[in-house]
N, CA, C and O atoms as a Maestro MAE file, in Angstrom:
{
 s_m_m2io_version
 :::
 2.0.0
}

f_m_ct {
 s_m_title
 :::
 protein
 m_atom[336] {
  # First column is atom index #
  i_m_mmod_type
  r_m_x_coord
  r_m_y_coord
  r_m_z_coord
  i_m_residue_number
  s_m_chain_name
  s_m_pdb_residue_name
  s_m_pdb_atom_name
  i_m_atomic_number
  :::
  1 25 -100.576 75.951 -193.154 1 A "MET " " N  " 7
  2 3 -100.063 76.308 -191.989 1 A "MET " " CA " 6
  3 2 -100.843 77.563 -191.479 1 A "MET " " C  " 6
  4 15 -101.085 78.483 -192.261 1 A "MET " " O  " 8
  5 25 -101.251 77.608 -190.128 2 A "THR " " N  " 7
  6 3 -102.056 78.791 -189.523 2 A "THR " " CA " 6
  7 2 -101.134 79.448 -188.902 2 A "THR " " C  " 6
  8 15 -100.149 78.914 -188.392 2 A "THR " " O  " 8
  9 25 -101.429 80.920 -188.890 3 A "SER " " N  " 7
  10 3 -100.756 81.800 -187.923 3 A "SER " " CA " 6
  11 2 -101.161 81.862 -186.581 3 A "SER " " C  " 6
  12 15 -102.341 81.560 -186.400 3 A "SER " " O  " 8
  13 25 -100.509 82.169 -185.594 4 A "ALA " " N  " 7
  14 3 -100.899 82.350 -184.229 4 A "ALA " " CA " 6
  15 2 -101.997 83.336 -184.048 4 A "ALA " " C  " 6
  16 15 -102.836 83.231 -183.153 4 A "ALA " " O  " 8
  17 25 -101.968 84.282 -184.909 5 A "GLY " " N  " 7
  18 3 -103.106 85.380 -184.865 5 A "GLY " " CA " 6
  19 2 -104.490 84.879 -185.218 5 A "GLY " " C  " 6
  20 15 -105.484 85.554 -184.951 5 A "GLY " " O  " 8
  21 25 -104.561 83.740 -185.795 6 A "ALA " " N  " 7
  22 3 -105.786 83.128 -186.321 6 A "ALA " " CA " 6
  23 2 -106.563 82.659 -184.996 6 A "ALA " " C  " 6
  24 15 -107.793 82.609 -185.021 6 A "ALA " " O  " 8
  25 25 -105.934 82.358 -183.980 7 A "HIS " " N  " 7
  26 3 -106.483 81.742 -182.879 7 A "HIS " " CA " 6
  27 2 -106.421 82.661 -181.696 7 A "HIS " " C  " 6
  28 15 -105.310 82.892 -181.219 7 A "HIS " " O  " 8
  29 25 -107.600 83.271 -181.113 8 A "PRO " " N  " 7
  30 3 -107.478 84.224 -180.013 8 A "PRO " " CA " 6
  31 2 -106.883 83.654 -178.767 8 A "PRO " " C  " 6
  32 15 -106.297 84.417 -178.000 8 A "PRO " " O  " 8
  33 25 -106.977 82.416 -178.504 9 A "GLY " " N  " 7
  34 3 -106.525 81.719 -177.259 9 A "GLY " " CA " 6
  35 2 -105.245 81.035 -177.613 9 A "GLY " " C  " 6
  36 15 -105.114 79.835 -177.374 9 A "GLY " " O  " 8
  37 25 -104.299 81.731 -178.167 10 A "SER " " N  " 7
  38 3 -103.032 80.880 -178.694 10 A "SER " " CA " 6
  39 2 -102.212 80.592 -177.369 10 A "SER " " C  " 6
  40 15 -102.349 81.315 -176.382 10 A "SER " " O  " 8
  41 25 -101.450 79.629 -177.385 11 A "SER " " N  " 7
  42 3 -100.629 79.259 -176.401 11 A "SER " " CA " 6
  43 2 -99.453 80.048 -176.223 11 A "SER " " C  " 6
  44 15 -99.058 80.698 -177.191 11 A "SER " " O  " 8
  45 25 -98.745 80.105 -175.000 12 A "GLY " " N  " 7
  46 3 -97.660 80.883 -174.893 12 A "GLY " " CA " 6
  47 2 -96.472 80.326 -175.819 12 A "GLY " " C  " 6
  48 15 -95.551 81.074 -176.145 12 A "GLY " " O  " 8
  49 25 -96.520 79.155 -176.177 13 A "SER " " N  " 7
  50 3 -95.357 78.613 -177.215 13 A "SER " " CA " 6
  51 2 -95.553 79.388 -178.522 13 A "SER " " C  " 6
  52 15 -94.603 79.860 -179.146 13 A "SER " " O  " 8
  53 25 -96.954 79.507 -178.942 14 A "ASP " " N  " 7
  54 3 -97.159 80.245 -180.258 14 A "ASP " " CA " 6
  55 2 -96.602 81.664 -180.133 14 A "ASP " " C  " 6
  56 15 -96.006 82.185 -181.076 14 A "ASP " " O  " 8
  57 25 -96.782 82.242 -179.050 15 A "LEU " " N  " 7
  58 3 -96.397 83.589 -178.837 15 A "LEU " " CA " 6
  59 2 -94.897 83.653 -178.922 15 A "LEU " " C  " 6
  60 15 -94.288 84.479 -179.604 15 A "LEU " " O  " 8
  61 25 -94.320 82.675 -178.142 16 A "SER " " N  " 7
  62 3 -92.765 82.808 -178.069 16 A "SER " " CA " 6
  63 2 -92.144 82.388 -179.431 16 A "SER " " C  " 6
  64 15 -91.012 82.718 -179.784 16 A "SER " " O  " 8
  65 25 -92.964 81.658 -180.127 17 A "GLY " " N  " 7
  66 3 -92.427 81.325 -181.495 17 A "GLY " " CA " 6
  67 2 -92.419 82.484 -182.376 17 A "GLY " " C  " 6
  68 15 -91.465 82.682 -183.128 17 A "GLY " " O  " 8
  69 25 -93.437 83.269 -182.325 18 A "GLU " " N  " 7
  70 3 -93.715 84.529 -183.129 18 A "GLU " " CA " 6
  71 2 -92.680 85.508 -182.768 18 A "GLU " " C  " 6
  72 15 -92.229 86.206 -183.676 18 A "GLU " " O  " 8
  73 25 -92.167 85.683 -181.365 19 A "LEU " " N  " 7
  74 3 -91.422 86.571 -181.042 19 A "LEU " " CA " 6
  75 2 -90.060 86.199 -181.572 19 A "LEU " " C  " 6
  76 15 -89.291 87.047 -182.026 19 A "LEU " " O  " 8
  77 25 -89.784 84.947 -181.506 20 A "ARG " " N  " 7
  78 3 -88.388 84.274 -182.094 20 A "ARG " " CA " 6
  79 2 -88.330 84.742 -183.599 20 A "ARG " " C  " 6
  80 15 -87.355 85.350 -184.040 20 A "ARG " " O  " 8
  81 25 -89.354 84.443 -184.304 21 A "ARG " " N  " 7
  82 3 -89.356 84.616 -185.720 21 A "ARG " " CA " 6
  83 2 -89.144 86.120 -185.943 21 A "ARG " " C  " 6
  84 15 -88.385 86.455 -186.852 21 A "ARG " " O  " 8
  85 25 -89.784 87.116 -185.148 22 A "MET " " N  " 7
  86 3 -89.526 88.440 -185.360 22 A "MET " " CA " 6
  87 2 -88.198 88.785 -185.124 22 A "MET " " C  " 6
  88 15 -87.629 89.521 -185.930 22 A "MET " " O  " 8
  89 25 -87.558 88.321 -184.040 23 A "ALA " " N  " 7
  90 3 -86.083 88.673 -183.732 23 A "ALA " " CA " 6
  91 2 -85.173 88.004 -184.910 23 A "ALA " " C  " 6
  92 15 -84.211 88.645 -185.332 23 A "ALA " " O  " 8
  93 25 -85.464 86.771 -185.417 24 A "LEU " " N  " 7
  94 3 -84.610 86.257 -186.495 24 A "LEU " " CA " 6
  95 2 -84.744 87.081 -187.718 24 A "LEU " " C  " 6
  96 15 -83.719 87.278 -188.371 24 A "LEU " " O  " 8
  97 25 -85.882 87.598 -188.125 25 A "HIS " " N  " 7
  98 3 -85.966 88.555 -189.353 25 A "HIS " " CA " 6
  99 2 -85.241 89.664 -189.152 25 A "HIS " " C  " 6
  100 15 -84.566 90.048 -190.107 25 A "HIS " " O  " 8
  101 25 -85.199 90.442 -187.889 26 A "LEU " " N  " 7
  102 3 -84.551 91.583 -187.649 26 A "LEU " " CA " 6
  103 2 -82.978 91.350 -187.706 26 A "LEU " " C  " 6
  104 15 -82.231 92.159 -188.257 26 A "LEU " " O  " 8
  105 25 -82.549 90.231 -187.121 27 A "GLU " " N  " 7
  106 3 -81.147 89.901 -187.163 27 A "GLU " " CA " 6
  107 2 -80.539 89.511 -188.543 27 A "GLU " " C  " 6
  108 15 -79.378 89.782 -188.851 27 A "GLU " " O  " 8
  109 25 -81.389 88.874 -189.322 28 A "THR " " N  " 7
  110 3 -81.123 88.621 -190.692 28 A "THR " " CA " 6
  111 2 -80.903 89.754 -191.582 28 A "THR " " C  " 6
  112 15 -80.018 89.827 -192.434 28 A "THR " " O  " 8
  113 25 -81.962 90.804 -191.255 29 A "ALA " " N  " 7
  114 3 -81.906 91.975 -191.998 29 A "ALA " " CA " 6
  115 2 -80.593 92.702 -191.625 29 A "ALA " " C  " 6
  116 15 -80.004 93.283 -192.537 29 A "ALA " " O  " 8
  117 25 -80.138 92.723 -190.530 30 A "ALA " " N  " 7
  118 3 -78.858 93.471 -190.004 30 A "ALA " " CA " 6
  119 2 -77.719 92.630 -190.746 30 A "ALA " " C  " 6
  120 15 -76.767 93.224 -191.253 30 A "ALA " " O  " 8
  121 25 -77.820 91.376 -190.796 31 A "VAL " " N  " 7
  122 3 -76.634 90.768 -191.473 31 A "VAL " " CA " 6
  123 2 -76.592 90.986 -192.938 31 A "VAL " " C  " 6
  124 15 -75.509 91.038 -193.521 31 A "VAL " " O  " 8
  125 25 -77.705 91.115 -193.552 32 A "LEU " " N  " 7
  126 3 -77.867 91.407 -195.094 32 A "LEU " " CA " 6
  127 2 -77.308 92.702 -195.264 32 A "LEU " " C  " 6
  128 15 -76.486 92.822 -196.172 32 A "LEU " " O  " 8
  129 25 -77.627 93.839 -194.473 33 A "GLU " " N  " 7
  130 3 -77.065 95.016 -194.664 33 A "GLU " " CA " 6
  131 2 -75.526 95.111 -194.543 33 A "GLU " " C  " 6
  132 15 -74.860 95.761 -195.348 33 A "GLU " " O  " 8
  133 25 -75.023 94.479 -193.568 34 A "LEU " " N  " 7
  134 3 -73.658 94.324 -193.431 34 A "LEU " " CA " 6
  135 2 -72.857 93.688 -194.592 34 A "LEU " " C  " 6
  136 15 -71.738 94.126 -194.856 34 A "LEU " " O  " 8
  137 25 -73.402 92.664 -195.294 35 A "ARG " " N  " 7
  138 3 -73.002 92.090 -196.438 35 A "ARG " " CA " 6
  139 2 -73.259 93.031 -197.693 35 A "ARG " " C  " 6
  140 15 -72.465 92.973 -198.632 35 A "ARG " " O  " 8
  141 25 -74.272 93.839 -197.734 36 A "ALA " " N  " 7
  142 3 -74.439 94.705 -198.774 36 A "ALA " " CA " 6
  143 2 -73.431 95.783 -198.759 36 A "ALA " " C  " 6
  144 15 -72.984 96.226 -199.817 36 A "ALA " " O  " 8
  145 25 -73.033 96.249 -197.546 37 A "ALA " " N  " 7
  146 3 -72.047 97.288 -197.501 37 A "ALA " " CA " 6
  147 2 -70.644 96.713 -198.092 37 A "ALA " " C  " 6
  148 15 -69.831 97.543 -198.498 37 A "ALA " " O  " 8
  149 25 -70.360 95.489 -198.152 38 A "ARG " " N  " 7
  150 3 -69.215 94.869 -198.709 38 A "ARG " " CA " 6
  151 2 -69.398 94.384 -200.169 38 A "ARG " " C  " 6
  152 15 -68.438 93.934 -200.795 38 A "ARG " " O  " 8
  153 25 -70.558 94.471 -200.675 39 A "ALA " " N  " 7
  154 3 -70.790 93.702 -201.874 39 A "ALA " " CA " 6
  155 2 -70.560 94.825 -203.137 39 A "ALA " " C  " 6
  156 15 -70.344 96.026 -202.973 39 A "ALA " " O  " 8
  157 25 -70.650 94.199 -204.281 40 A "GLU " " N  " 7
  158 3 -70.539 94.891 -205.627 40 A "GLU " " CA " 6
  159 2 -71.976 95.583 -205.709 40 A "GLU " " C  " 6
  160 15 -72.954 95.124 -205.119 40 A "GLU " " O  " 8
  161 25 -72.008 96.764 -206.522 41 A "PRO " " N  " 7
  162 3 -73.203 97.439 -206.629 41 A "PRO " " CA " 6
  163 2 -74.465 96.658 -207.134 41 A "PRO " " C  " 6
  164 15 -75.579 96.920 -206.680 41 A "PRO " " O  " 8
  165 25 -74.279 95.767 -208.011 42 A "GLN " " N  " 7
  166 3 -75.415 95.015 -208.382 42 A "GLN " " CA " 6
  167 2 -75.977 94.071 -207.271 42 A "GLN " " C  " 6
  168 15 -77.187 93.953 -207.081 42 A "GLN " " O  " 8
  169 25 -74.989 93.376 -206.517 43 A "GLN " " N  " 7
  170 3 -75.408 92.551 -205.533 43 A "GLN " " CA " 6
  171 2 -75.992 93.331 -204.410 43 A "GLN " " C  " 6
  172 15 -76.978 92.900 -203.813 43 A "GLN " " O  " 8
  173 25 -75.409 94.501 -204.083 44 A "ARG " " N  " 7
  174 3 -75.757 95.445 -203.079 44 A "ARG " " CA " 6
  175 2 -77.217 95.695 -203.059 44 A "ARG " " C  " 6
  176 15 -77.869 95.618 -202.018 44 A "ARG " " O  " 8
  177 25 -77.738 96.000 -204.226 45 A "ALA " " N  " 7
  178 3 -79.168 96.264 -204.307 45 A "ALA " " CA " 6
  179 2 -80.142 95.096 -203.901 45 A "ALA " " C  " 6
  180 15 -81.158 95.270 -203.228 45 A "ALA " " O  " 8
  181 25 -79.695 93.844 -204.405 46 A "VAL " " N  " 7
  182 3 -80.487 92.552 -204.133 46 A "VAL " " CA " 6
  183 2 -80.368 92.337 -202.516 46 A "VAL " " C  " 6
  184 15 -81.356 92.020 -201.853 46 A "VAL " " O  " 8
  185 25 -79.169 92.520 -201.978 47 A "LEU " " N  " 7
  186 3 -79.133 92.288 -200.477 47 A "LEU " " CA " 6
  187 2 -79.847 93.307 -199.727 47 A "LEU " " C  " 6
  188 15 -80.454 92.953 -198.717 47 A "LEU " " O  " 8
  189 25 -79.857 94.602 -200.107 48 A "ARG " " N  " 7
  190 3 -80.731 95.479 -199.411 48 A "ARG " " CA " 6
  191 2 -82.144 95.338 -199.492 48 A "ARG " " C  " 6
  192 15 -82.904 95.532 -198.543 48 A "ARG " " O  " 8
  193 25 -82.536 94.948 -200.809 49 A "ARG " " N  " 7
  194 3 -84.059 94.643 -200.874 49 A "ARG " " CA " 6
  195 2 -84.447 93.396 -199.996 49 A "ARG " " C  " 6
  196 15 -85.525 93.382 -199.400 49 A "ARG " " O  " 8
  197 25 -83.591 92.388 -199.925 50 A "ARG " " N  " 7
  198 3 -83.891 91.135 -199.082 50 A "ARG " " CA " 6
  199 2 -83.851 91.657 -197.650 50 A "ARG " " C  " 6
  200 15 -84.644 91.123 -196.874 50 A "ARG " " O  " 8
  201 25 -83.056 92.612 -197.177 51 A "ALA " " N  " 7
  202 3 -83.006 93.125 -195.757 51 A "ALA " " CA " 6
  203 2 -84.218 93.811 -195.636 51 A "ALA " " C  " 6
  204 15 -84.770 93.721 -194.540 51 A "ALA " " O  " 8
  205 25 -84.795 94.517 -196.563 52 A "GLU " " N  " 7
  206 3 -86.020 95.362 -196.274 52 A "GLU " " CA " 6
  207 2 -87.264 94.459 -196.200 52 A "GLU " " C  " 6
  208 15 -88.225 94.715 -195.474 52 A "GLU " " O  " 8
  209 25 -87.184 93.479 -196.931 53 A "GLN " " N  " 7
  210 3 -88.428 92.499 -196.824 53 A "GLN " " CA " 6
  211 2 -88.301 91.693 -195.541 53 A "GLN " " C  " 6
  212 15 -89.358 91.287 -195.058 53 A "GLN " " O  " 8
  213 25 -87.119 91.391 -194.892 54 A "ARG " " N  " 7
  214 3 -87.095 90.903 -193.576 54 A "ARG " " CA " 6
  215 2 -87.612 91.869 -192.559 54 A "ARG " " C  " 6
  216 15 -88.371 91.505 -191.661 54 A "ARG " " O  " 8
  217 25 -87.194 93.123 -192.702 55 A "ARG " " N  " 7
  218 3 -87.785 94.129 -191.709 55 A "ARG " " CA " 6
  219 2 -89.213 94.219 -191.793 55 A "ARG " " C  " 6
  220 15 -89.865 94.302 -190.753 55 A "ARG " " O  " 8
  221 25 -89.823 94.212 -193.018 56 A "GLN " " N  " 7
  222 3 -91.268 94.392 -193.281 56 A "GLN " " CA " 6
  223 2 -91.927 93.200 -192.583 56 A "GLN " " C  " 6
  224 15 -92.877 93.411 -191.829 56 A "GLN " " O  " 8
  225 25 -91.468 91.941 -192.796 57 A "GLU " " N  " 7
  226 3 -92.153 90.763 -192.194 57 A "GLU " " CA " 6
  227 2 -92.015 90.977 -190.652 57 A "GLU " " C  " 6
  228 15 -92.996 90.801 -189.929 57 A "GLU " " O  " 8
  229 25 -90.809 91.354 -190.146 58 A "ALA " " N  " 7
  230 3 -90.702 91.642 -188.594 58 A "ALA " " CA " 6
  231 2 -91.743 92.581 -188.099 58 A "ALA " " C  " 6
  232 15 -92.355 92.379 -187.050 58 A "ALA " " O  " 8
  233 25 -91.961 93.750 -188.971 59 A "ALA " " N  " 7
  234 3 -92.968 94.638 -188.665 59 A "ALA " " CA " 6
  235 2 -94.428 94.071 -188.547 59 A "ALA " " C  " 6
  236 15 -95.236 94.358 -187.664 59 A "ALA " " O  " 8
  237 25 -94.606 93.254 -189.550 60 A "ARG " " N  " 7
  238 3 -95.901 92.699 -189.562 60 A "ARG " " CA " 6
  239 2 -96.218 91.663 -188.342 60 A "ARG " " C  " 6
  240 15 -97.323 91.547 -187.811 60 A "ARG " " O  " 8
  241 25 -95.067 90.946 -188.004 61 A "LEU " " N  " 7
  242 3 -95.207 90.188 -186.803 61 A "LEU " " CA " 6
  243 2 -95.359 90.973 -185.526 61 A "LEU " " C  " 6
  244 15 -96.135 90.627 -184.634 61 A "LEU " " O  " 8
  245 25 -94.588 92.046 -185.468 62 A "ARG " " N  " 7
  246 3 -94.851 92.968 -184.345 62 A "ARG " " CA " 6
  247 2 -96.184 93.612 -184.194 62 A "ARG " " C  " 6
  248 15 -96.677 93.800 -183.082 62 A "ARG " " O  " 8
  249 25 -96.821 93.982 -185.404 63 A "GLU " " N  " 7
  250 3 -98.104 94.610 -185.278 63 A "GLU " " CA " 6
  251 2 -99.148 93.471 -184.687 63 A "GLU " " C  " 6
  252 15 -99.961 93.736 -183.802 63 A "GLU " " O  " 8
  253 25 -99.030 92.307 -185.232 64 A "ARG " " N  " 7
  254 3 -99.858 91.254 -184.794 64 A "ARG " " CA " 6
  255 2 -99.638 90.867 -183.334 64 A "ARG " " C  " 6
  256 15 -100.594 90.435 -182.689 64 A "ARG " " O  " 8
  257 25 -98.406 90.998 -182.764 65 A "LEU " " N  " 7
  258 3 -98.153 90.814 -181.351 65 A "LEU " " CA " 6
  259 2 -98.702 91.959 -180.582 65 A "LEU " " C  " 6
  260 15 -99.378 91.826 -179.562 65 A "LEU " " O  " 8
  261 25 -98.375 93.095 -181.128 66 A "ALA " " N  " 7
  262 3 -98.926 94.258 -180.396 66 A "ALA " " CA " 6
  263 2 -100.465 94.378 -180.207 66 A "ALA " " C  " 6
  264 15 -101.018 94.838 -179.208 66 A "ALA " " O  " 8
  265 25 -101.072 93.890 -181.326 67 A "ALA " " N  " 7
  266 3 -102.635 93.817 -181.186 67 A "ALA " " CA " 6
  267 2 -103.047 92.886 -180.148 67 A "ALA " " C  " 6
  268 15 -104.127 93.050 -179.581 67 A "ALA " " O  " 8
  269 25 -102.255 91.901 -179.848 68 A "ARG " " N  " 7
  270 3 -102.580 90.883 -178.873 68 A "ARG " " CA " 6
  271 2 -101.932 91.406 -177.390 68 A "ARG " " C  " 6
  272 15 -102.032 90.658 -176.418 68 A "ARG " " O  " 8
  273 25 -101.373 92.509 -177.284 69 A "GLY " " N  " 7
  274 3 -100.770 92.937 -176.089 69 A "GLY " " CA " 6
  275 2 -99.446 92.249 -175.722 69 A "GLY " " C  " 6
  276 15 -99.006 92.223 -174.573 69 A "GLY " " O  " 8
  277 25 -98.869 91.717 -176.746 70 A "VAL " " N  " 7
  278 3 -97.614 91.023 -176.289 70 A "VAL " " CA " 6
  279 2 -96.362 91.821 -176.735 70 A "VAL " " C  " 6
  280 15 -95.341 91.611 -176.080 70 A "VAL " " O  " 8
  281 25 -96.305 92.589 -177.624 71 A "ALA " " N  " 7
  282 3 -95.172 93.425 -177.985 71 A "ALA " " CA " 6
  283 2 -95.386 94.813 -178.082 71 A "ALA " " C  " 6
  284 15 -96.517 95.142 -178.441 71 A "ALA " " O  " 8
  285 25 -94.601 95.674 -177.855 72 A "LEU " " N  " 7
  286 3 -94.687 97.140 -178.103 72 A "LEU " " CA " 6
  287 2 -94.943 97.497 -179.517 72 A "LEU " " C  " 6
  288 15 -94.427 96.806 -180.395 72 A "LEU " " O  " 8
  289 25 -95.664 98.474 -179.813 73 A "PRO " " N  " 7
  290 3 -95.694 99.069 -181.237 73 A "PRO " " CA " 6
  291 2 -94.306 99.474 -181.591 73 A "PRO " " C  " 6
  292 15 -93.444 99.705 -180.743 73 A "PRO " " O  " 8
  293 25 -94.135 99.546 -182.806 74 A "PRO " " N  " 7
  294 3 -92.694 99.908 -183.354 74 A "PRO " " CA " 6
  295 2 -92.559 101.506 -182.886 74 A "PRO " " C  " 6
  296 15 -93.484 102.317 -182.837 74 A "PRO " " O  " 8
  297 25 -91.180 101.736 -182.559 75 A "ARG " " N  " 7
  298 3 -90.954 103.020 -182.214 75 A "ARG " " CA " 6
  299 2 -90.535 103.792 -183.549 75 A "ARG " " C  " 6
  300 15 -90.090 103.196 -184.531 75 A "ARG " " O  " 8
  301 25 -90.710 105.110 -183.493 76 A "ALA " " N  " 7
  302 3 -90.282 105.935 -184.542 76 A "ALA " " CA " 6
  303 2 -88.940 105.711 -184.939 76 A "ALA " " C  " 6
  304 15 -88.087 105.696 -184.051 76 A "ALA " " O  " 8
  305 25 -88.565 105.513 -186.253 77 A "ARG " " N  " 7
  306 3 -87.191 105.409 -186.674 77 A "ARG " " CA " 6
  307 2 -86.425 106.742 -186.432 77 A "ARG " " C  " 6
  308 15 -86.971 107.811 -186.702 77 A "ARG " " O  " 8
  309 25 -85.196 106.687 -185.938 78 A "ARG " " N  " 7
  310 3 -84.368 107.763 -185.933 78 A "ARG " " CA " 6
  311 2 -83.826 108.071 -187.205 78 A "ARG " " C  " 6
  312 15 -83.553 107.172 -188.000 78 A "ARG " " O  " 8
  313 25 -83.625 109.423 -187.493 79 A "PRO " " N  " 7
  314 3 -82.996 109.701 -188.669 79 A "PRO " " CA " 6
  315 2 -81.458 109.410 -188.767 79 A "PRO " " C  " 6
  316 15 -80.663 109.720 -187.880 79 A "PRO " " O  " 8
  317 25 -81.134 108.802 -189.897 80 A "THR " " N  " 7
  318 3 -79.854 108.364 -189.909 80 A "THR " " CA " 6
  319 2 -78.760 109.496 -190.203 80 A "THR " " C  " 6
  320 15 -79.055 110.459 -190.912 80 A "THR " " O  " 8
  321 25 -77.537 109.358 -189.660 81 A "ALA " " N  " 7
  322 3 -76.582 110.461 -189.885 81 A "ALA " " CA " 6
  323 2 -76.267 110.444 -191.356 81 A "ALA " " C  " 6
  324 15 -76.287 109.373 -191.963 81 A "ALA " " O  " 8
  325 25 -75.964 111.621 -191.985 82 A "PRO " " N  " 7
  326 3 -75.482 111.608 -193.470 82 A "PRO " " CA " 6
  327 2 -74.083 111.058 -193.595 82 A "PRO " " C  " 6
  328 15 -73.197 111.338 -192.787 82 A "PRO " " O  " 8
  329 25 -73.937 110.367 -194.502 83 A "SER " " N  " 7
  330 3 -72.612 109.690 -194.848 83 A "SER " " CA " 6
  331 2 -71.632 110.794 -195.200 83 A "SER " " C  " 6
  332 15 -71.999 111.799 -195.808 83 A "SER " " O  " 8
  333 25 -70.435 110.601 -194.827 84 A "ALA " " N  " 7
  334 3 -69.242 111.532 -195.149 84 A "ALA " " CA " 6
  335 2 -68.670 111.158 -196.502 84 A "ALA " " C  " 6
  336 15 -67.708 111.775 -196.958 84 A "ALA " " O  " 8
  :::
 }
 m_bond[335] {
  # First column is bond index #
  i_m_from
  i_m_to
  i_m_order
  :::
  1 1 2 1
  2 2 3 1
  3 3 4 2
  4 3 5 1
  5 5 6 1
  6 6 7 1
  7 7 8 2
  8 7 9 1
  9 9 10 1
  10 10 11 1
  11 11 12 2
  12 11 13 1
  13 13 14 1
  14 14 15 1
  15 15 16 2
  16 15 17 1
  17 17 18 1
  18 18 19 1
  19 19 20 2
  20 19 21 1
  21 21 22 1
  22 22 23 1
  23 23 24 2
  24 23 25 1
  25 25 26 1
  26 26 27 1
  27 27 28 2
  28 27 29 1
  29 29 30 1
  30 30 31 1
  31 31 32 2
  32 31 33 1
  33 33 34 1
  34 34 35 1
  35 35 36 2
  36 35 37 1
  37 37 38 1
  38 38 39 1
  39 39 40 2
  40 39 41 1
  41 41 42 1
  42 42 43 1
  43 43 44 2
  44 43 45 1
  45 45 46 1
  46 46 47 1
  47 47 48 2
  48 47 49 1
  49 49 50 1
  50 50 51 1
  51 51 52 2
  52 51 53 1
  53 53 54 1
  54 54 55 1
  55 55 56 2
  56 55 57 1
  57 57 58 1
  58 58 59 1
  59 59 60 2
  60 59 61 1
  61 61 62 1
  62 62 63 1
  63 63 64 2
  64 63 65 1
  65 65 66 1
  66 66 67 1
  67 67 68 2
  68 67 69 1
  69 69 70 1
  70 70 71 1
  71 71 72 2
  72 71 73 1
  73 73 74 1
  74 74 75 1
  75 75 76 2
  76 75 77 1
  77 77 78 1
  78 78 79 1
  79 79 80 2
  80 79 81 1
  81 81 82 1
  82 82 83 1
  83 83 84 2
  84 83 85 1
  85 85 86 1
  86 86 87 1
  87 87 88 2
  88 87 89 1
  89 89 90 1
  90 90 91 1
  91 91 92 2
  92 91 93 1
  93 93 94 1
  94 94 95 1
  95 95 96 2
  96 95 97 1
  97 97 98 1
  98 98 99 1
  99 99 100 2
  100 99 101 1
  101 101 102 1
  102 102 103 1
  103 103 104 2
  104 103 105 1
  105 105 106 1
  106 106 107 1
  107 107 108 2
  108 107 109 1
  109 109 110 1
  110 110 111 1
  111 111 112 2
  112 111 113 1
  113 113 114 1
  114 114 115 1
  115 115 116 2
  116 115 117 1
  117 117 118 1
  118 118 119 1
  119 119 120 2
  120 119 121 1
  121 121 122 1
  122 122 123 1
  123 123 124 2
  124 123 125 1
  125 125 126 1
  126 126 127 1
  127 127 128 2
  128 127 129 1
  129 129 130 1
  130 130 131 1
  131 131 132 2
  132 131 133 1
  133 133 134 1
  134 134 135 1
  135 135 136 2
  136 135 137 1
  137 137 138 1
  138 138 139 1
  139 139 140 2
  140 139 141 1
  141 141 142 1
  142 142 143 1
  143 143 144 2
  144 143 145 1
  145 145 146 1
  146 146 147 1
  147 147 148 2
  148 147 149 1
  149 149 150 1
  150 150 151 1
  151 151 152 2
  152 151 153 1
  153 153 154 1
  154 154 155 1
  155 155 156 2
  156 155 157 1
  157 157 158 1
  158 158 159 1
  159 159 160 2
  160 159 161 1
  161 161 162 1
  162 162 163 1
  163 163 164 2
  164 163 165 1
  165 165 166 1
  166 166 167 1
  167 167 168 2
  168 167 169 1
  169 169 170 1
  170 170 171 1
  171 171 172 2
  172 171 173 1
  173 173 174 1
  174 174 175 1
  175 175 176 2
  176 175 177 1
  177 177 178 1
  178 178 179 1
  179 179 180 2
  180 179 181 1
  181 181 182 1
  182 182 183 1
  183 183 184 2
  184 183 185 1
  185 185 186 1
  186 186 187 1
  187 187 188 2
  188 187 189 1
  189 189 190 1
  190 190 191 1
  191 191 192 2
  192 191 193 1
  193 193 194 1
  194 194 195 1
  195 195 196 2
  196 195 197 1
  197 197 198 1
  198 198 199 1
  199 199 200 2
  200 199 201 1
  201 201 202 1
  202 202 203 1
  203 203 204 2
  204 203 205 1
  205 205 206 1
  206 206 207 1
  207 207 208 2
  208 207 209 1
  209 209 210 1
  210 210 211 1
  211 211 212 2
  212 211 213 1
  213 213 214 1
  214 214 215 1
  215 215 216 2
  216 215 217 1
  217 217 218 1
  218 218 219 1
  219 219 220 2
  220 219 221 1
  221 221 222 1
  222 222 223 1
  223 223 224 2
  224 223 225 1
  225 225 226 1
  226 226 227 1
  227 227 228 2
  228 227 229 1
  229 229 230 1
  230 230 231 1
  231 231 232 2
  232 231 233 1
  233 233 234 1
  234 234 235 1
  235 235 236 2
  236 235 237 1
  237 237 238 1
  238 238 239 1
  239 239 240 2
  240 239 241 1
  241 241 242 1
  242 242 243 1
  243 243 244 2
  244 243 245 1
  245 245 246 1
  246 246 247 1
  247 247 248 2
  248 247 249 1
  249 249 250 1
  250 250 251 1
  251 251 252 2
  252 251 253 1
  253 253 254 1
  254 254 255 1
  255 255 256 2
  256 255 257 1
  257 257 258 1
  258 258 259 1
  259 259 260 2
  260 259 261 1
  261 261 262 1
  262 262 263 1
  263 263 264 2
  264 263 265 1
  265 265 266 1
  266 266 267 1
  267 267 268 2
  268 267 269 1
  269 269 270 1
  270 270 271 1
  271 271 272 2
  272 271 273 1
  273 273 274 1
  274 274 275 1
  275 275 276 2
  276 275 277 1
  277 277 278 1
  278 278 279 1
  279 279 280 2
  280 279 281 1
  281 281 282 1
  282 282 283 1
  283 283 284 2
  284 283 285 1
  285 285 286 1
  286 286 287 1
  287 287 288 2
  288 287 289 1
  289 289 290 1
  290 290 291 1
  291 291 292 2
  292 291 293 1
  293 293 294 1
  294 294 295 1
  295 295 296 2
  296 295 297 1
  297 297 298 1
  298 298 299 1
  299 299 300 2
  300 299 301 1
  301 301 302 1
  302 302 303 1
  303 303 304 2
  304 303 305 1
  305 305 306 1
  306 306 307 1
  307 307 308 2
  308 307 309 1
  309 309 310 1
  310 310 311 1
  311 311 312 2
  312 311 313 1
  313 313 314 1
  314 314 315 1
  315 315 316 2
  316 315 317 1
  317 317 318 1
  318 318 319 1
  319 319 320 2
  320 319 321 1
  321 321 322 1
  322 322 323 1
  323 323 324 2
  324 323 325 1
  325 325 326 1
  326 326 327 1
  327 327 328 2
  328 327 329 1
  329 329 330 1
  330 330 331 1
  331 331 332 2
  332 331 333 1
  333 333 334 1
  334 334 335 1
  335 335 336 2
  :::
 }
}
């Protein structure tokens, strides 16, 4: 399987496919985080690790797309509010 980044003249369908994959990884990470919040401690760590893997893959896709002028570079993460 080749990535769309391997071909400089990639078609629009390749680009839209990568955008969809990026969105899917981000949505999956959000769902995994929600599940982790309700899980037992041992499972929580696994779910959070999987969520982070999805965010990292989405970031790699975003970087490739941004290099091709298709996506904006990632914005700086906002600091999270401390838990009460």
